[in-house]
C-alpha positions as CSV (number, residue, x, y, z in Angstrom):
1,X,19.6,230.4,95.4
2,X,21.3,232.2,98.8
3,X,20.7,235.2,97.3
4,X,17.4,235.0,96.2
5,X,14.5,237.0,97.5
6,X,11.8,234.9,99.3
7,X,8.3,235.8,99.5
8,X,5.7,235.7,102.0
9,X,3.9,232.6,102.6
10,X,0.4,232.3,101.3
11,X,-0.6,230.9,104.6
12,X,2.1,231.5,106.9
13,X,-0.1,229.8,110.2
14,X,0.1,226.0,108.5
15,X,3.5,224.0,108.3
16,X,4.6,222.6,105.3
17,X,3.8,219.4,105.6
18,X,5.3,217.5,102.3
19,X,5.7,217.1,98.6
20,X,2.7,216.4,96.1
21,X,1.9,213.1,95.3
22,X,0.0,211.9,92.5
23,X,-3.9,210.2,92.1
24,X,-3.4,206.9,90.8
25,X,-7.2,206.1,90.3
26,X,-9.7,203.4,91.1
27,X,-9.3,199.9,90.0
28,X,-12.9,199.7,89.6
29,X,-13.2,202.8,86.8
30,X,-16.1,202.7,85.1
31,X,-16.4,202.2,81.7
32,X,-16.4,204.6,78.9
33,X,-18.8,205.7,76.6
34,X,-18.7,203.5,73.4
35,X,-18.2,206.0,70.5
36,X,-19.5,205.5,67.4
37,X,-17.1,206.8,64.8
38,X,-19.1,207.0,61.7
39,X,-20.8,209.7,63.0
40,X,-19.3,212.7,60.6
41,X,-16.0,212.0,61.1
42,X,-14.6,214.0,58.0
43,X,-15.2,217.1,60.1
44,X,-11.6,216.1,62.1
45,X,-9.2,215.7,59.7
46,X,-5.2,215.0,60.6
47,X,-3.3,218.1,58.8
48,X,0.2,215.9,59.7
49,X,1.3,213.7,61.9
50,X,5.1,213.9,63.9
51,X,6.3,210.6,65.4
52,X,9.7,209.2,67.3
53,X,10.1,211.9,69.6
54,X,9.7,210.3,72.9
55,X,7.5,208.8,75.3
56,X,4.9,209.6,77.8
57,X,3.6,206.9,79.5
58,X,2.9,208.9,82.9
59,X,-1.3,209.6,81.9
60,X,-1.7,212.0,84.8
61,X,1.0,214.8,84.1
62,X,0.7,217.8,82.0
63,X,3.0,218.1,79.2
64,X,2.6,221.7,77.5
65,X,3.5,222.0,73.9
66,X,5.0,225.6,73.4
67,X,4.5,227.5,70.4
68,X,7.8,229.3,68.6
69,X,6.5,231.4,65.8
70,X,6.5,228.6,63.4
71,X,7.8,226.0,65.7
72,X,5.9,223.5,68.1
73,X,8.6,222.5,70.6
74,X,7.7,219.3,72.9
75,X,8.9,217.6,75.6
76,X,8.7,214.1,76.9
77,X,8.7,212.1,80.3
78,X,11.7,210.2,79.2
79,X,13.9,214.1,78.5
80,X,13.5,214.0,75.1
81,X,12.9,217.7,73.8
82,X,12.1,218.4,69.5
83,X,11.5,221.2,68.0
84,X,9.0,220.4,64.8
85,X,7.5,222.7,61.8
86,X,4.2,223.7,62.4
87,X,3.7,223.7,58.7
88,X,4.7,220.6,57.7
89,X,5.5,218.4,60.6
90,X,9.1,218.0,60.1
91,X,11.5,217.4,62.7
92,X,13.9,220.5,62.8
93,X,15.6,219.0,66.3
94,X,16.1,216.7,69.1
95,X,17.9,216.6,72.5
96,X,18.0,215.1,75.2
97,X,17.8,216.0,78.5
98,X,17.3,214.5,82.1
99,X,13.8,212.8,82.7
100,X,10.7,215.3,82.9
101,X,7.3,215.6,84.7
102,X,6.1,218.4,82.5
103,X,6.5,220.2,79.0
104,X,8.0,223.5,77.1
105,X,8.2,226.9,77.5
106,X,9.8,229.6,74.9
107,X,11.0,233.0,74.5
108,X,11.2,232.5,70.5
109,X,14.8,232.4,71.7
110,X,15.3,229.5,73.8
111,X,13.4,226.7,74.8
112,X,13.1,225.9,78.8
113,X,12.0,222.7,80.7
114,X,12.5,221.8,83.8
115,X,13.5,218.4,85.6
116,X,13.0,215.7,87.9
117,X,16.7,216.2,89.6
118,X,15.6,219.9,89.9
119,X,16.6,221.8,87.4
120,X,15.5,224.6,84.9
121,X,17.6,224.1,81.4
122,X,17.1,226.9,79.1
123,X,18.1,225.3,75.1
124,X,18.9,227.1,72.0
125,X,15.2,227.2,69.8
126,X,17.5,227.2,66.6
127,X,19.8,223.8,66.9
128,X,18.4,222.8,71.1
129,X,22.0,222.9,72.5
130,X,22.1,223.9,76.4
131,X,22.9,227.6,76.9
132,X,22.4,226.9,80.9
133,X,20.9,225.5,83.3
134,X,19.8,226.2,87.1
135,X,19.0,224.5,90.4
136,X,15.7,224.2,91.7
137,X,14.3,223.6,95.3
138,X,13.1,220.6,94.5
139,X,11.9,218.7,91.0
140,X,9.7,220.9,88.5
141,X,6.0,219.2,88.2
142,X,4.7,222.4,86.2
143,X,5.7,223.8,82.8
144,X,7.8,227.1,82.9
145,X,6.0,230.1,81.9
146,X,7.8,233.4,80.2
147,X,7.0,237.1,81.0
148,X,8.6,240.5,81.2
149,X,12.4,238.5,80.6
150,X,11.9,236.0,83.1
151,X,11.5,232.2,83.0
152,X,9.4,231.0,85.9
153,X,8.7,227.5,87.1
154,X,6.7,225.9,90.1
155,X,8.3,222.6,92.1
156,X,7.3,219.7,93.8
157,X,8.3,221.3,96.8
158,X,6.4,224.5,97.0
159,X,8.7,226.9,95.4
160,X,7.7,229.4,92.3
161,X,11.0,230.2,91.5
162,X,12.2,233.3,88.7
163,X,15.3,233.7,86.4
164,X,16.9,235.9,84.3
165,X,15.6,233.7,80.9
166,X,19.2,234.8,79.1
167,X,21.4,233.9,81.7
168,X,19.6,231.8,84.3
169,X,20.3,234.4,87.0
170,X,17.6,233.6,90.1
171,X,15.4,236.6,90.6
172,X,13.2,235.4,93.7
173,X,11.6,232.8,94.9
174,X,7.5,232.7,96.4
175,X,6.8,229.6,98.4
176,X,3.5,228.1,98.9
177,X,1.8,225.5,101.2
178,X,1.9,221.7,99.7
179,X,-0.6,219.2,101.0
180,X,0.4,215.7,102.1
181,X,-1.3,214.3,98.4
182,X,-2.6,215.5,95.7
183,X,-4.1,214.2,92.6
184,X,-1.0,214.9,90.0
185,X,1.2,217.4,89.0
186,X,-0.4,221.0,89.5
187,X,-1.2,224.1,87.0
188,X,1.4,226.4,85.6
189,X,1.0,230.0,87.0
190,X,-0.6,232.2,84.4
191,X,1.1,235.4,83.2
192,X,-1.5,238.4,83.4
193,X,0.5,241.2,81.9
194,X,3.1,242.5,84.7
195,X,1.4,239.6,87.0
196,X,1.7,236.4,87.9
197,X,-1.5,234.1,88.9
198,X,0.0,230.8,90.9
199,X,-2.6,227.7,92.1
200,X,-1.3,226.0,94.1
201,X,-2.7,221.9,95.6
202,X,-4.7,223.9,98.9
203,X,-7.3,225.4,96.9
204,X,-5.5,228.9,97.3
205,X,-4.4,231.4,94.8
206,X,-1.7,234.3,94.5
207,X,-1.6,237.2,92.5
208,X,1.9,238.5,92.5
209,X,4.4,241.2,91.1
210,X,6.3,239.3,87.7
211,X,9.2,241.3,88.4
212,X,9.6,241.4,92.6
213,X,7.8,238.0,93.1
214,X,5.9,240.6,96.0
215,X,2.5,239.2,96.9
216,X,-0.5,242.0,95.8
217,X,-3.3,239.6,97.1
218,X,-4.1,235.8,97.7
219,X,-7.9,234.5,97.7
220,X,-9.2,230.7,98.9
221,X,-11.2,229.3,96.2
222,X,-11.4,225.9,97.2
223,X,-13.4,224.6,100.1
224,X,-12.5,220.8,101.4
225,X,-15.6,218.8,102.2
226,X,-15.2,215.0,103.3
227,X,-13.9,213.1,106.2
228,X,-10.7,211.5,104.0
229,X,-7.7,213.1,103.3
230,X,-8.7,211.8,99.5
231,X,-12.6,213.8,100.1
232,X,-10.5,216.9,101.1
233,X,-8.2,216.9,98.2
234,X,-8.3,220.8,96.3
235,X,-6.0,221.0,94.1
236,X,-6.0,223.6,90.6
237,X,-4.4,221.2,88.7
238,X,-6.7,222.5,85.7
239,X,-5.3,226.2,84.4
240,X,-7.2,229.0,85.2
241,X,-8.1,231.2,82.7
242,X,-8.4,234.8,82.2
243,X,-10.9,237.0,80.4
244,X,-12.0,240.4,81.0
245,X,-10.1,240.6,84.0
246,X,-11.6,237.9,85.8
247,X,-9.9,234.8,86.5
248,X,-11.8,231.3,86.1
249,X,-10.2,228.9,88.2
250,X,-11.1,225.2,88.4
251,X,-10.5,223.5,91.9
252,X,-10.7,219.7,92.2
253,X,-13.6,218.0,94.6
254,X,-14.8,222.0,94.8
255,X,-15.9,223.7,92.0
256,X,-15.5,226.9,89.9
257,X,-14.7,230.3,91.0
258,X,-14.8,233.3,89.7
259,X,-11.9,235.9,90.9
260,X,-11.7,239.5,90.0
261,X,-7.4,239.8,89.2
262,X,-8.2,243.7,90.6
263,X,-8.7,242.6,94.4
264,X,-8.9,239.1,94.1
265,X,-12.6,239.5,95.6
266,X,-14.1,235.9,94.4
267,X,-17.7,236.7,92.7
268,X,-19.2,233.4,92.2
269,X,-18.3,229.4,93.4
270,X,-19.6,226.5,91.9
271,X,-20.1,223.4,94.1
272,X,-18.4,220.0,92.4
273,X,-17.6,216.5,94.1
274,X,-15.1,215.7,90.5
275,X,-11.7,217.0,89.4
276,X,-11.3,218.9,85.8
277,X,-9.5,218.2,82.9
278,X,-10.0,221.6,81.9
279,X,-11.6,225.5,81.1
280,X,-12.3,227.3,77.8
281,X,-14.4,230.3,77.4
282,X,-16.1,232.6,75.2
283,X,-18.0,236.0,75.4
284,X,-20.4,234.9,77.4
285,X,-19.4,231.1,78.7
286,X,-17.1,229.1,80.2
287,X,-16.8,225.4,78.4
288,X,-16.0,223.1,81.2
289,X,-14.6,219.5,80.5
290,X,-14.6,217.7,83.7
291,X,-12.3,214.7,84.9
292,X,-15.3,211.7,84.6
293,X,-15.6,212.7,81.2
294,X,-18.9,214.8,80.9
295,X,-18.7,218.8,79.5
296,X,-20.8,221.9,80.3
297,X,-21.2,225.1,79.6
298,X,-21.6,227.9,82.4
299,X,-22.8,231.4,83.0
300,X,-20.0,233.7,82.5
301,X,-21.9,236.2,84.8
302,X,-23.4,234.0,87.3
303,X,-21.8,230.1,87.1
304,X,-25.3,228.9,86.5
305,X,-25.2,225.8,84.5
306,X,-26.5,225.8,81.3
307,X,-26.0,222.5,79.6
308,X,-24.2,218.9,80.5
309,X,-23.2,216.7,77.9
310,X,-22.2,213.0,79.6
311,X,-21.7,211.7,75.8
312,X,-18.6,211.3,76.8
313,X,-18.3,210.1,80.2
314,X,-15.1,208.0,81.2
315,X,-13.2,209.2,78.2
316,X,-10.4,210.9,80.6
317,X,-10.2,214.3,77.8
318,X,-7.9,216.8,77.6
319,X,-8.4,220.6,78.3
320,X,-11.2,221.9,75.9
321,X,-10.6,224.5,73.2
322,X,-13.1,226.4,71.1
323,X,-12.5,226.3,67.3
324,X,-15.3,228.1,65.3
325,X,-17.8,228.5,67.7
326,X,-17.3,224.3,68.2
327,X,-15.9,222.6,71.4
328,X,-12.9,220.5,70.4
329,X,-11.0,217.5,73.1
330,X,-9.1,214.5,73.1
331,X,-9.6,211.6,74.7
332,X,-7.4,208.5,76.3
333,X,-8.3,205.9,73.2
334,X,-6.9,208.5,70.6
335,X,-10.3,210.0,69.6
336,X,-10.9,213.5,68.4
337,X,-14.6,214.7,69.5
338,X,-16.4,218.4,68.2
339,X,-19.4,219.3,70.1
340,X,-21.6,222.3,69.8
341,X,-20.8,224.9,71.8
342,X,-24.4,225.9,72.1
343,X,-26.3,223.0,73.0
344,X,-23.6,220.2,74.2
345,X,-24.8,218.1,71.3
346,X,-21.3,215.6,69.9
347,X,-21.1,216.5,66.0
348,X,-18.2,214.6,64.8
349,X,-15.8,211.7,66.8
350,X,-13.1,210.5,64.9
351,X,-10.2,208.3,66.0
352,X,-6.6,209.7,65.0
353,X,-4.1,208.5,67.4
354,X,-3.4,204.5,68.6
355,X,-3.1,205.5,72.0
356,X,-4.9,208.2,74.4
357,X,-4.0,211.9,74.2
358,X,-1.4,213.8,76.8
359,X,-4.0,216.8,78.7
360,X,-2.9,219.5,77.7
361,X,-3.5,221.0,73.7
362,X,-2.8,224.1,71.8
363,X,-4.1,226.3,69.3
364,X,-2.7,227.3,66.2
365,X,-4.2,229.0,63.5
366,X,-8.0,227.8,64.4
367,X,-6.3,223.7,64.5
368,X,-5.6,222.4,67.2
369,X,-2.3,220.2,68.3
370,X,-2.3,217.1,70.5
371,X,0.3,214.9,71.8
372,X,-0.4,211.2,72.5
373,X,1.5,208.8,74.7
374,X,3.5,207.2,72.4
375,X,5.8,210.3,71.7
376,X,3.7,211.2,68.4
377,X,2.1,215.2,67.6
378,X,-0.7,215.5,65.7
379,X,-2.4,218.6,63.5
380,X,-5.7,218.6,63.5
381,X,-8.3,220.8,61.6
382,X,-12.0,221.4,61.8
């Protein structure tokens, strides 16, 4: 990696303090809200399920599913990577790499995963055979992203590293500050055309040129509060969403911020004490799944809360997705829930899996793809 161009540190005045930790959670966790699964359960239908794909019992990590034009690529903590036909759920191939913290990405020809041992691995999308591997500055703690012929990944040590997608040759690295403790693996960078939005574990975001790694602007979106290290955590763990040249960024222990991508100006920010499972956006609202299981809707223009539902309190939700004007989430007991996006009213709940779902889900032709902690994948239609 000695030929890498190292970009400016986002906060040069603060020395690197160490690697992110993982939040374990309180032993006196609240009791999940009971679910009456008989309420309109027929609204949720399983198109197919696929099993035997490995095991991802670590509930705090984000194993992103990758959509590869008729194929879904699935990665698990034990290092298994599989290709599944998205129409039938049939397994096309499966292979094994080193243990993983994160999921997969694809450019259609190659499938990319980052390992706990500090490797970025490229597999053939056709048969899963290894094409190349490259050394990272540390263990990968986000899924890779693909942009403009490059594959980019973030590590637990604070580096964001770019490689040629076809050859694995390194091109640039961007170093960010990391805190002593953090809630879980962080949010992956988000590709925005020729740019890259990079969330960090200190409530900061950087906007980079995807070809060079040069910093276009940086912005502080998280404000530390409280007297303890845990209370001051301001991780960005759920992925920001982009709409009409505005980034909506969820920051644990701080709130959601709206930032203009053209200049990095903060447009508005909410205040919140908890963390986030994820965001979804439509023409007028931002839909928020909170870490405590509540779901809310915010005005995109002002950030003002329009409604909040406590129907799924303490059920540890997946990131929310919008399907046919409805909000769809999964939970840590294997239920899929459907809410009215205008009011937050729960329309349907159905038990789909025996174990809970991983935090990240994938939308596919108006269906939703879920992955559970036992290594099973489900295609759900609403």
